[in-house]
VEXTORKE-255899 format. One record per residue: residue number from 1; chain; residue in one letter; x, y, z of N, C-alpha, C in turn. Coordinates in steps of 0.02 Angstrom, whole numbers, plus 50000, padded with zeros to 5 digits. Atoms other than C-alpha are relative to their C-alpha. Layout:
# VEXTORKE-255899
n, chain, res, n_c1, n_c2, n_c3, ca_c1, ca_c2, ca_c3, c_c1, c_c2, c_c3
NUM, A, A, X, Y, Z, X, Y, Z, X, Y, Z
...
This chain:
# VEXTORKE-255899
n, chain, res, n_c1, n_c2, n_c3, ca_c1, ca_c2, ca_c3, c_c1, c_c2, c_c3
1, A, M, 50042, 49940, 50000, 50000, 50000, 50000, 50044, 50062, 50000
2, A, N, 49964, 49937, 50000, 50065, 50173, 49955, 49950, 50057, 50008
3, A, V, 50042, 49943, 49985, 49998, 50347, 49993, 49955, 50018, 49941
4, A, L, 50040, 49981, 50059, 49941, 50383, 49814, 49940, 49954, 49992
5, A, K, 50056, 50048, 50006, 49837, 50225, 49806, 49949, 50011, 50055
6, A, A, 50045, 49987, 49944, 49764, 50262, 49978, 49957, 50062, 49988
7, A, V, 50037, 49938, 50014, 49716, 50438, 49924, 49947, 49988, 49946
8, A, I, 50048, 50013, 50054, 49634, 50378, 49762, 49941, 49958, 50025
9, A, M, 50053, 50042, 49974, 49537, 50241, 49850, 49955, 50038, 50049
10, A, G, 50039, 49960, 49952, 49483, 50363, 49987, 49955, 50049, 49964
11, A, V, 50041, 49952, 50038, 49422, 50491, 49860, 49942, 49963, 49966
12, A, V, 50053, 50038, 50034, 49326, 50360, 49761, 49947, 49976, 50049
13, A, Q, 50047, 50024, 49950, 49248, 50286, 49918, 49957, 50058, 50028
14, A, G, 50036, 49944, 49971, 49201, 50456, 49991, 49949, 50030, 49953
15, A, L, 50046, 49970, 50049, 49122, 50521, 49831, 49944, 49952, 49982
16, A, T, 50049, 50045, 50030, 49035, 50367, 49765, 49957, 49963, 50051
17, A, E, 50042, 50034, 49950, 48969, 50296, 49929, 49933, 50035, 50008
18, A, F, 50062, 49962, 49989, 48839, 50434, 49940, 49970, 50028, 49936
19, A, L, 50027, 49978, 50064, 48823, 50505, 49765, 49970, 49938, 49966
20, A, P, 50035, 50058, 50028, 48702, 50393, 49668, 50033, 49973, 49936
21, A, V, 49964, 50024, 50059, 48835, 50324, 49551, 50033, 49933, 50013
22, A, S, 49977, 50067, 49982, 48879, 50159, 49639, 50074, 49999, 50017
23, A, S, 49930, 50006, 49978, 49038, 50148, 49743, 50030, 49934, 49977
24, A, S, 49974, 50066, 50021, 49054, 49961, 49706, 50014, 49999, 49926
25, A, G, 49990, 49997, 50072, 49034, 49997, 49521, 50064, 50035, 49980
26, A, H, 49940, 49962, 50016, 49172, 50127, 49518, 50063, 49964, 50024
27, A, L, 49943, 50039, 49978, 49288, 50021, 49623, 50013, 49941, 49954
28, A, G, 49994, 50055, 50048, 49252, 49878, 49504, 50032, 50024, 49935
29, A, L, 49971, 49972, 50061, 49295, 49991, 49356, 50075, 50011, 50009
30, A, I, 49929, 49988, 49987, 49460, 50040, 49436, 50038, 49934, 49998
31, A, K, 49967, 50066, 50000, 49501, 49857, 49464, 50004, 49972, 49929
32, A, G, 50003, 50029, 50067, 49446, 49805, 49290, 50042, 50036, 49948
33, A, L, 49965, 49960, 50050, 49526, 49947, 49193, 50075, 50007, 50016
34, A, F, 49932, 49984, 49982, 49685, 49981, 49291, 50033, 49948, 50044
35, A, G, 49972, 50050, 49956, 49707, 49829, 49401, 50020, 50028, 50068
36, A, M, 49982, 49968, 49936, 49714, 49945, 49552, 49952, 49976, 50054
37, A, E, 50040, 50023, 49944, 49649, 49854, 49705, 50031, 50026, 50064
38, A, S, 49974, 49975, 49937, 49667, 49902, 49886, 50053, 49954, 50029
39, A, D, 49952, 50050, 49976, 49769, 49742, 49915, 49989, 49983, 50073
40, A, S, 50010, 50012, 49929, 49695, 49737, 50089, 49925, 50001, 50017
41, A, I, 50070, 50002, 49978, 49525, 49680, 50153, 49991, 50048, 50059
42, A, L, 50004, 49955, 49942, 49563, 49777, 50312, 49992, 50072, 49978
43, A, F, 50006, 49931, 50025, 49584, 49938, 50213, 49930, 50012, 49972
44, A, D, 50069, 49993, 50025, 49417, 49908, 50125, 49952, 50010, 50058
45, A, V, 50043, 49994, 49941, 49335, 49886, 50295, 50007, 50069, 50031
46, A, L, 49988, 49935, 49969, 49416, 50044, 50363, 49970, 50057, 49958
47, A, L, 50030, 49948, 50043, 49359, 50146, 50212, 49924, 50003, 50010
48, A, H, 50073, 50001, 49988, 49179, 50091, 50240, 49983, 50027, 50070
49, A, L, 50010, 49972, 49933, 49195, 50132, 50425, 50005, 50076, 49998
50, A, A, 49992, 49928, 50006, 49254, 50306, 50376, 49937, 50033, 49972
51, A, T, 50061, 49971, 50028, 49099, 50337, 50271, 49941, 49992, 50048
52, A, L, 50051, 50006, 49948, 48991, 50271, 50413, 50006, 50057, 50050
53, A, V, 49989, 49943, 49956, 49070, 50405, 50522, 49969, 50062, 49970
54, A, A, 50029, 49942, 50034, 49016, 50534, 50392, 49924, 50000, 50009
55, A, I, 50073, 50004, 49990, 48835, 50472, 50405, 49982, 50020, 50071
56, A, C, 50014, 49985, 49930, 48841, 50482, 50594, 50008, 50074, 50015
57, A, L, 49989, 49929, 49990, 48908, 50660, 50587, 49943, 50042, 49971
58, A, V, 50053, 49961, 50034, 48775, 50721, 50465, 49933, 49991, 50037
59, A, F, 50065, 50016, 49969, 48629, 50635, 50554, 50006, 49985, 50075
60, A, Y, 49986, 50019, 49931, 48697, 50633, 50731, 49940, 50008, 50046
61, A, K, 50058, 49990, 49957, 48538, 50703, 50810, 49951, 49942, 49993
62, A, D, 50046, 50056, 50012, 48429, 50570, 50729, 50028, 49935, 50028
63, A, I, 49970, 50062, 49979, 48551, 50431, 50769, 50001, 49994, 50076
64, A, I, 50002, 50001, 49927, 48564, 50479, 50953, 49929, 49982, 50024
65, A, K, 50070, 50016, 49981, 48373, 50476, 50966, 49983, 49928, 49985
66, A, L, 50015, 50070, 50018, 48365, 50309, 50876, 50032, 49951, 50049
67, A, V, 49967, 50043, 49952, 48492, 50231, 50994, 49964, 50001, 50067
68, A, V, 50036, 49993, 49936, 48400, 50298, 51147, 49934, 49962, 49997
69, A, E, 50064, 50033, 50006, 48233, 50235, 51083, 50007, 49924, 49992
70, A, F, 49988, 50073, 50006, 48305, 50065, 51036, 50011, 49970, 50069
71, A, C, 49989, 50024, 49932, 48365, 50045, 51215, 49934, 50000, 50039
72, A, G, 50065, 49997, 49967, 48192, 50100, 51274, 49955, 49944, 49978
73, A, I, 50040, 50056, 50025, 48109, 49970, 51163, 50021, 49935, 50034
74, A, C, 49976, 50061, 49968, 48220, 49833, 51233, 49978, 49997, 50073
75, A, R, 50021, 49997, 49930, 48181, 49890, 51411, 49926, 49982, 50007
76, A, D, 50072, 50011, 49994, 47993, 49892, 51382, 49980, 49929, 49979
77, A, V, 50014, 50069, 50019, 47995, 49723, 51295, 50011, 49954, 50061
78, A, F, 49986, 50041, 49941, 48076, 49646, 51450, 49950, 50013, 50056
79, A, R, 50052, 49984, 49950, 47952, 49738, 51562, 49936, 49963, 49985
80, A, N, 50062, 50035, 50019, 47807, 49663, 51464, 50007, 49924, 50011
81, A, I, 49989, 50071, 49988, 47885, 49490, 51473, 49994, 49985, 50075
82, A, A, 50005, 50009, 49927, 47903, 49511, 51662, 49928, 50005, 50023
83, A, S, 50071, 49992, 49982, 47722, 49570, 51673, 49961, 49938, 49982
84, A, L, 50033, 50062, 50020, 47666, 49416, 51577, 50016, 49944, 50049
85, A, G, 49980, 50052, 49952, 47765, 49305, 51696, 49964, 50007, 50066
86, A, R, 50036, 49990, 49936, 47686, 49385, 51849, 49926, 49981, 49993
87, A, S, 50071, 50015, 50009, 47512, 49366, 51775, 49988, 49925, 49999
88, A, L, 50007, 50073, 50002, 47540, 49180, 51747, 50004, 49970, 50070
89, A, S, 49992, 50027, 49932, 47589, 49158, 51930, 49945, 50022, 50047
90, A, D, 50051, 49976, 49954, 47458, 49267, 52015, 49929, 50001, 49970
91, A, G, 50066, 50004, 50031, 47316, 49248, 51889, 49969, 50066, 49982
92, A, K, 50027, 49934, 50017, 47293, 49435, 51865, 50016, 50017, 49927
93, A, S, 49989, 49979, 50069, 47281, 49521, 51696, 50066, 50039, 49996
94, A, P, 49935, 49965, 50005, 47454, 49580, 51637, 49990, 50073, 49980
95, A, Q, 50002, 49929, 50016, 47484, 49768, 51627, 50059, 50015, 49952
96, A, Y, 49948, 49991, 50050, 47578, 49793, 51465, 50015, 50074, 49988
97, A, V, 49978, 49933, 50019, 47677, 49947, 51417, 49999, 50004, 49924
98, A, K, 50001, 49992, 50073, 47650, 50014, 51241, 50071, 50008, 49974
99, A, I, 49931, 49999, 50026, 47809, 49981, 51142, 50012, 50059, 49953
100, A, V, 49990, 49947, 50050, 47789, 50098, 50993, 49959, 50061, 50022
101, A, N, 50036, 49942, 49973, 47743, 50259, 51084, 50028, 50066, 49976
102, A, S, 49974, 49938, 50028, 47840, 50386, 50980, 50021, 49987, 49927
103, A, S, 49982, 50007, 50071, 47888, 50420, 50800, 50069, 49969, 49992
104, A, Y, 49932, 50028, 50006, 48071, 50376, 50831, 50002, 49926, 50018
105, A, R, 50004, 50072, 49987, 48023, 50208, 50905, 49976, 49964, 49938
106, A, K, 50022, 50030, 50063, 47930, 50173, 50744, 50057, 50001, 49949
107, A, F, 49942, 49995, 50044, 48084, 50233, 50649, 50047, 49942, 50012
108, A, V, 49956, 50056, 49982, 48186, 50102, 50742, 49973, 49935, 49970
109, A, L, 50030, 50062, 50025, 48064, 49963, 50695, 50001, 49998, 49923
110, A, L, 49997, 49997, 50073, 48058, 50022, 50513, 50069, 49978, 49975
111, A, I, 49932, 50018, 50019, 48248, 50007, 50503, 50013, 49926, 50010
112, A, I, 49991, 50072, 49987, 48244, 49834, 50581, 49966, 49959, 49945
113, A, V, 50036, 50036, 50053, 48113, 49778, 50455, 50038, 50004, 49934
114, A, S, 49962, 49992, 50062, 48218, 49848, 50311, 50063, 49957, 50001
115, A, T, 49937, 50037, 49995, 48375, 49761, 50375, 49990, 49925, 49988
116, A, I, 50011, 50072, 50007, 48295, 49588, 50371, 50008, 49976, 49927
117, A, P, 49990, 50023, 50069, 48276, 49570, 50180, 50069, 50017, 49973
118, A, T, 49932, 49982, 50021, 48441, 49661, 50154, 50050, 49946, 50020
119, A, G, 49954, 50051, 49975, 48532, 49534, 50262, 49992, 49934, 49964
120, A, I, 50013, 50064, 50033, 48449, 49383, 50182, 50027, 50001, 49929
121, A, I, 49977, 49995, 50069, 48482, 49442, 50004, 50076, 50006, 49997
122, A, G, 49927, 49991, 49999, 48659, 49496, 50049, 50037, 49934, 50009
123, A, V, 49968, 50065, 49988, 48703, 49322, 50115, 49992, 49955, 49939
124, A, L, 50013, 50043, 50057, 48622, 49233, 49967, 50040, 50021, 49938
125, A, M, 49966, 49975, 50060, 48709, 49345, 49839, 50075, 50012, 50011
126, A, K, 49930, 49985, 49984, 48880, 49354, 49925, 50048, 49973, 49948
127, A, D, 49954, 50030, 50049, 48967, 49234, 49805, 49993, 50033, 49931
128, A, I, 50012, 49968, 50065, 48886, 49315, 49652, 50032, 50068, 49998
129, A, V, 49971, 49932, 49997, 48939, 49489, 49707, 50076, 49997, 49996
130, A, E, 49927, 50007, 50001, 49118, 49433, 49739, 50025, 49979, 49931
131, A, Y, 49979, 50025, 50066, 49127, 49344, 49571, 49995, 50054, 49946
132, A, T, 50011, 49949, 50052, 49062, 49493, 49472, 50029, 50068, 50018
133, A, S, 49978, 49935, 49976, 49148, 49632, 49571, 50045, 50037, 49952
134, A, S, 49955, 49967, 50047, 49278, 49666, 49436, 49983, 49982, 49928
135, A, N, 50022, 50017, 50067, 49178, 49607, 49285, 49970, 50062, 49967
136, A, L, 50022, 49937, 50031, 49159, 49757, 49169, 49932, 49994, 49967
137, A, L, 50065, 50009, 50034, 49009, 49683, 49077, 49943, 50007, 50051
138, A, V, 50052, 49997, 49948, 48905, 49656, 49235, 49996, 50070, 50030
139, A, T, 49999, 49933, 49971, 48961, 49822, 49308, 49969, 50050, 49952
140, A, G, 50027, 49954, 50049, 48919, 49913, 49146, 49925, 49995, 49993
141, A, I, 50072, 50010, 50006, 48746, 49837, 49131, 49964, 50029, 50062
142, A, C, 50030, 49975, 49938, 48709, 49878, 49314, 50003, 50076, 50003
143, A, L, 49995, 49927, 50001, 48771, 50058, 49291, 49947, 50029, 49954
144, A, I, 50054, 49977, 50045, 48652, 50077, 49143, 49933, 49995, 50035
145, A, C, 50062, 50008, 49961, 48512, 50010, 49254, 49994, 50056, 50052
146, A, T, 50000, 49945, 49951, 48562, 50137, 49387, 49979, 50065, 49966
147, A, G, 50019, 49939, 50037, 48548, 50275, 49256, 49925, 50002, 49987
148, A, L, 50072, 50002, 50013, 48372, 50218, 49211, 49960, 50012, 50064
149, A, I, 50033, 49992, 49935, 48323, 50209, 49396, 50001, 50074, 50021
150, A, L, 49993, 49929, 49980, 48389, 50385, 49429, 49957, 50045, 49955
151, A, A, 50041, 49960, 50046, 48302, 50454, 49274, 49926, 49996, 50021
152, A, L, 50069, 50009, 49977, 48139, 50383, 49342, 49985, 50044, 50060
153, A, S, 50013, 49964, 49937, 48161, 50472, 49509, 49976, 50072, 49989
154, A, D, 50020, 49931, 50012, 48145, 50647, 49436, 49931, 50006, 49971
155, A, L, 50067, 50000, 50031, 47982, 50598, 49351, 49945, 49983, 50051
156, A, L, 50049, 50021, 49950, 47899, 50534, 49510, 49970, 50060, 50036
157, A, P, 50031, 49945, 49963, 47774, 50647, 49599, 50026, 50001, 50072
158, A, D, 49978, 49993, 49930, 47817, 50713, 49772, 49956, 49959, 50046
159, A, G, 50037, 50037, 49950, 47767, 50596, 49911, 49992, 50042, 50063
160, A, S, 50012, 49962, 49938, 47710, 50651, 50084, 50013, 49959, 50062
161, A, K, 49991, 50043, 49942, 47746, 50502, 50196, 50064, 50017, 50038
162, A, K, 49942, 49995, 49957, 47861, 50530, 50343, 49998, 49941, 50048
163, A, I, 49994, 50058, 49957, 47893, 50418, 50492, 49932, 49970, 50018
164, A, K, 50065, 50026, 49977, 47715, 50403, 50556, 49960, 49968, 49945
165, A, E, 50041, 50026, 50056, 47639, 50372, 50384, 50032, 49941, 49965
166, A, T, 49965, 50055, 50034, 47770, 50249, 50323, 49979, 49933, 50028
167, A, E, 50023, 50066, 49979, 47709, 50069, 50329, 50059, 49951, 50002
168, A, Y, 49947, 50049, 49995, 47813, 49918, 50375, 50011, 49964, 49934
169, A, A, 49993, 50029, 50067, 47779, 49848, 50201, 50045, 50044, 49957
170, A, D, 49955, 49953, 50036, 47864, 50004, 50131, 50072, 49987, 50021
171, A, A, 49932, 50012, 49975, 48015, 49972, 50242, 50028, 49934, 49973
172, A, F, 49977, 50064, 50026, 48024, 49791, 50185, 50019, 50006, 49926
173, A, G, 49985, 49990, 50071, 48018, 49844, 50002, 50065, 50038, 49990
174, A, I, 49939, 49960, 50006, 48155, 49974, 50026, 50061, 49958, 50020
175, A, G, 49947, 50045, 49979, 48261, 49846, 50118, 50017, 49949, 49947
176, A, T, 49989, 50046, 50055, 48238, 49724, 49975, 50041, 50033, 49945
177, A, A, 49963, 49963, 50050, 48299, 49857, 49854, 50073, 50009, 50021
178, A, Q, 49932, 49992, 49975, 48451, 49884, 49964, 50040, 49935, 49993
179, A, G, 49967, 50064, 50008, 48491, 49699, 49960, 50021, 49987, 49927
180, A, V, 49986, 50010, 50071, 48481, 49690, 49770, 50057, 50046, 49977
181, A, A, 49950, 49950, 50020, 48592, 49846, 49757, 50071, 49982, 50022
182, A, T, 49931, 50022, 49986, 48741, 49747, 49821, 50036, 49980, 49936
183, A, L, 49969, 50015, 50064, 48772, 49703, 49638, 50044, 50059, 49979
184, A, P, 49955, 49945, 50020, 48921, 49804, 49571, 49970, 50039, 49942
185, A, G, 50028, 49957, 50051, 48858, 49952, 49471, 49931, 50025, 50017
186, A, L, 50065, 49976, 49976, 48689, 49967, 49557, 50014, 50046, 50059
187, A, S, 49989, 49953, 49946, 48692, 50122, 49666, 49954, 49984, 50058
188, A, R, 50041, 50015, 49941, 48635, 50079, 49842, 49957, 50059, 50018
189, A, S, 50038, 49941, 49980, 48585, 50257, 49883, 49947, 50017, 49947
190, A, G, 50048, 49984, 50053, 48503, 50288, 49714, 49942, 49952, 49999
191, A, T, 50053, 50051, 50003, 48407, 50123, 49716, 49953, 50006, 50059
192, A, T, 50043, 49998, 49941, 48344, 50141, 49894, 49961, 50066, 50004
193, A, I, 50037, 49937, 50001, 48298, 50325, 49876, 49941, 49996, 49952
194, A, V, 50054, 50007, 50049, 48197, 50288, 49719, 49947, 49951, 50026
195, A, A, 50048, 50046, 49971, 48117, 50139, 49808, 49956, 50036, 50051
196, A, G, 50038, 49961, 49952, 48066, 50258, 49947, 49951, 50047, 49966
197, A, L, 50045, 49955, 50037, 47993, 50381, 49822, 49942, 49961, 49970
198, A, L, 50053, 50042, 50028, 47895, 50240, 49739, 49949, 49981, 50054
199, A, C, 50044, 50016, 49943, 47823, 50201, 49912, 49962, 50061, 50025
200, A, G, 50036, 49938, 49981, 47764, 50382, 49926, 50033, 50039, 50056
201, A, L, 49966, 49963, 49947, 47895, 50443, 50050, 50015, 50071, 49978
202, A, D, 49976, 49932, 50011, 47934, 50628, 50064, 50071, 49996, 49975
203, A, R, 49934, 50005, 50032, 48089, 50661, 49958, 50058, 50006, 50050
204, A, K, 49946, 49991, 49952, 48197, 50723, 50100, 50003, 49941, 50049
205, A, F, 50001, 50056, 49954, 48141, 50585, 50217, 50023, 49936, 49965
206, A, A, 49977, 50059, 50038, 48171, 50454, 50080, 50076, 49997, 49999
207, A, A, 49926, 49997, 50001, 48353, 50512, 50069, 50028, 49986, 50070
208, A, K, 49977, 50011, 49931, 48375, 50519, 50258, 49992, 49926, 50019
209, A, Y, 50013, 50070, 49983, 48297, 50346, 50278, 50050, 49955, 49965
210, A, S, 49953, 50041, 50039, 48408, 50275, 50141, 50069, 49997, 50033
211, A, F, 49932, 49999, 49972, 48570, 50331, 50225, 50002, 49972, 50071
212, A, I, 49999, 50025, 49932, 48523, 50293, 50405, 49990, 49924, 50002
213, A, M, 50012, 50073, 49999, 48457, 50119, 50364, 50059, 49961, 49973
214, A, S, 49940, 50035, 50025, 48623, 50080, 50279, 50048, 49983, 50056
215, A, I, 49951, 50010, 49946, 48714, 50086, 50447, 50001, 49927, 50024
216, A, P, 49996, 50070, 49978, 48662, 49913, 50514, 50020, 49953, 49945
217, A, A, 49984, 50044, 50057, 48677, 49836, 50340, 50075, 50001, 49987
218, A, V, 49928, 49995, 50013, 48854, 49902, 50313, 50040, 49970, 50058
219, A, L, 49965, 50029, 49942, 48907, 49856, 50490, 49999, 49924, 49998
220, A, G, 50005, 50073, 50006, 48843, 49679, 50463, 50047, 49973, 49947
221, A, A, 49956, 50023, 50055, 48936, 49664, 50298, 50074, 50005, 50021
222, A, L, 49931, 49992, 49978, 49096, 49730, 50379, 50020, 49947, 50049
223, A, I, 49985, 50053, 49952, 49086, 49604, 50520, 50015, 49935, 49963
224, A, L, 49987, 50061, 50040, 49074, 49464, 50391, 50068, 50004, 49965
225, A, E, 49936, 49992, 50034, 49224, 49536, 50298, 50059, 49991, 50048
226, A, L, 49946, 50007, 49951, 49327, 49538, 50458, 50023, 49928, 50007
227, A, F, 49981, 50070, 49996, 49323, 49348, 50458, 50046, 49979, 49943
228, A, D, 49958, 50016, 50057, 49411, 49351, 50289, 50070, 50031, 50004
229, A, I, 49935, 49966, 49994, 49556, 49458, 50350, 50055, 49951, 50018
230, A, G, 49952, 50051, 49981, 49642, 49311, 50432, 50063, 50030, 50031
231, A, S, 49936, 49977, 49972, 49826, 49341, 50467, 50032, 50053, 49956
232, A, E, 49974, 49948, 50044, 49844, 49490, 50352, 50051, 50043, 50037
233, A, S, 49946, 49962, 49968, 50008, 49578, 50391, 49993, 50074, 49985
234, A, V, 50005, 49927, 50007, 50009, 49766, 50419, 50064, 50031, 50025
235, A, T, 49938, 49966, 49980, 50167, 49871, 50421, 49985, 50070, 50027
236, A, A, 50008, 49932, 49974, 50194, 50040, 50502, 49982, 50048, 49944
237, A, G, 50016, 49958, 50058, 50189, 50119, 50329, 49928, 49992, 49978
238, A, D, 50069, 50013, 50018, 50022, 50035, 50293, 49952, 50038, 50046
239, A, V, 50043, 49965, 49951, 49947, 50109, 50452, 49993, 50073, 49981
240, A, G, 50003, 49930, 50021, 49991, 50285, 50394, 49958, 50009, 49938
241, A, C, 50040, 49997, 50061, 49917, 50253, 50222, 49926, 49989, 50015
242, A, Y, 50070, 50014, 49982, 49759, 50180, 50299, 49968, 50061, 50032
243, A, L, 50028, 49941, 49966, 49735, 50333, 50409, 49987, 50057, 49950
244, A, V, 50009, 49948, 50051, 49758, 50450, 50260, 49938, 49985, 49958
245, A, G, 50058, 50020, 50039, 49632, 50352, 50157, 49935, 50009, 50037
246, A, M, 50060, 49993, 49959, 49507, 50348, 50300, 49980, 50073, 50009
247, A, L, 50014, 49929, 49990, 49521, 50535, 50333, 49970, 50031, 49937
248, A, I, 50025, 49973, 50063, 49496, 50577, 50150, 49930, 49975, 49985
249, A, A, 50066, 50029, 50012, 49348, 50458, 50134, 49948, 50031, 50045
250, A, A, 50048, 49971, 49953, 49265, 50530, 50290, 49984, 50072, 49983
251, A, V, 50011, 49928, 50015, 49289, 50714, 50243, 49961, 50008, 49935
252, A, I, 50035, 49994, 50064, 49237, 50694, 50061, 49930, 49971, 50006
253, A, G, 50066, 50030, 49991, 49094, 50580, 50112, 49952, 50046, 50036
254, A, F, 50041, 49952, 49963, 49030, 50710, 50235, 49970, 50052, 49953
255, A, F, 50025, 49948, 50045, 49017, 50845, 50102, 49959, 49971, 49943
256, A, A, 50039, 50032, 50052, 48953, 50724, 49970, 49930, 49985, 50025
257, A, L, 50065, 50016, 49970, 48813, 50672, 50088, 49958, 50064, 50008
258, A, K, 50035, 49936, 49995, 48767, 50853, 50124, 49974, 50022, 49931
259, A, F, 50017, 49980, 50068, 48766, 50886, 49936, 49941, 49959, 49973
260, A, I, 50052, 50043, 50029, 48656, 50737, 49891, 49933, 50013, 50033
261, A, M, 50063, 49985, 49967, 48525, 50785, 50020, 49965, 50059, 49967
262, A, N, 50029, 49944, 50037, 48500, 50948, 49926, 49979, 49981, 49930
263, A, I, 50014, 50021, 50068, 48504, 50863, 49756, 49934, 49963, 49996
264, A, V, 50062, 50039, 50001, 48362, 50744, 49801, 49940, 50046, 49998
265, A, V, 50057, 49954, 49997, 48246, 50887, 49844, 49995, 50041, 49936
266, A, S, 49999, 49956, 50059, 48298, 50989, 49691, 49987, 49962, 49934
267, A, R, 50013, 50041, 50059, 48266, 50844, 49569, 50054, 50008, 49946
268, A, Y, 49945, 49996, 50047, 48438, 50846, 49487, 50032, 49931, 49987
269, A, F, 49972, 50067, 50010, 48461, 50657, 49479, 50012, 49984, 49927
270, A, R, 49993, 50015, 50072, 48448, 50663, 49289, 50072, 50007, 49977
271, A, Y, 49930, 49992, 50020, 48628, 50723, 49277, 50041, 49939, 50021
272, A, F, 49967, 50061, 49979, 48688, 50574, 49378, 49977, 49941, 49957
273, A, A, 50026, 50053, 50043, 48575, 50464, 49270, 50039, 49998, 49934
274, A, A, 49963, 49997, 50063, 48662, 50523, 49112, 50072, 49976, 50010
275, A, Y, 49930, 50020, 49986, 48834, 50499, 49191, 50005, 49924, 50007
276, A, C, 49998, 50073, 49989, 48795, 50320, 49249, 49989, 49962, 49935
277, A, A, 50014, 50033, 50064, 48723, 50273, 49080, 50061, 50003, 49955
278, A, L, 49941, 49992, 50042, 48876, 50342, 48990, 50057, 49955, 50022
279, A, I, 49946, 50042, 49973, 49001, 50256, 49104, 49984, 49926, 49990
280, A, G, 50021, 50069, 50010, 48900, 50096, 49091, 50011, 49976, 49929
281, A, I, 49990, 50017, 50071, 48904, 50098, 48901, 50074, 49992, 49985
282, A, V, 49928, 50004, 50010, 49091, 50132, 48903, 50027, 49935, 50029
283, A, S, 49977, 50061, 49968, 49117, 49986, 49023, 49984, 49939, 49958
284, A, V, 50020, 50057, 50042, 49021, 49866, 48911, 50044, 49997, 49938
285, A, I, 49959, 49998, 50060, 49119, 49923, 48757, 50071, 49977, 50016
286, A, V, 49932, 50019, 49981, 49286, 49905, 48848, 50004, 49925, 50014
287, A, Y, 50001, 50072, 49986, 49236, 49731, 48905, 50009, 49960, 49937
288, A, F, 49997, 50038, 50062, 49211, 49670, 48727, 50065, 50015, 49961
289, A, V, 49937, 49984, 50032, 49366, 49762, 48665, 50058, 49960, 50031
290, A, K, 49947, 50035, 49964, 49476, 49682, 48798, 49993, 49924, 49997
291, A, K, 50013, 50072, 49998, 49397, 49510, 48779, 50043, 49963, 49948
């Protein structure tokens, strides 16, 4: 690992993780066109952690509330179980506490529901994703699909659903879209935001939901990747490069995330749609030229 490679990988990760152009697709293009890989599973994990930090910084107020309410849900679930146990012993009717008593508690449950199909699809497609990660043909076709998806988003009418109006079926559908978007070239953010818009979510809330619900999914994927690190050796020079890459990914990711939140509301996805379609077509052409 050298500093230049760390900087390039950090810039690509920070920009493409949040912009609707597919980070996996662009990393796959770099690998397929230039043979430039990170050479380290650990570095890949650290880059994703850096962009997770960016999400936490942008949405820190929401995330703090979600963590507090998640703990409250767990507490109340155990209280209800204890109440049921007492009722079975003394014969009295149990006094249950209402679990979903605020909008943020529902937000927590929506994210949990979204994470279920994402996790199932992610596990089932793990081998396929790894096999196609540097395949220019698959990446190109998926980038073209991303362009079509993004073009659709600007044509959709404004939705009005926020936390209280969003149904658990909507959350399941958006989570399914997130699982499918693990394919290289399909933008996770673009796919899930458009899925949210199709479900009638408010445009700003659709974007916020897309990024916040990615946290447990990405953390789960990173934990699985940690098992593949094995006895990977890391030198003192590697540590410095890793820190540089992480810092760049986090800083660029922070501003890219701020930028995309404004883009969603302003309906400018068509420019990203044209870019993805163009890059996708180039990727397909290069695949057949190099074959």
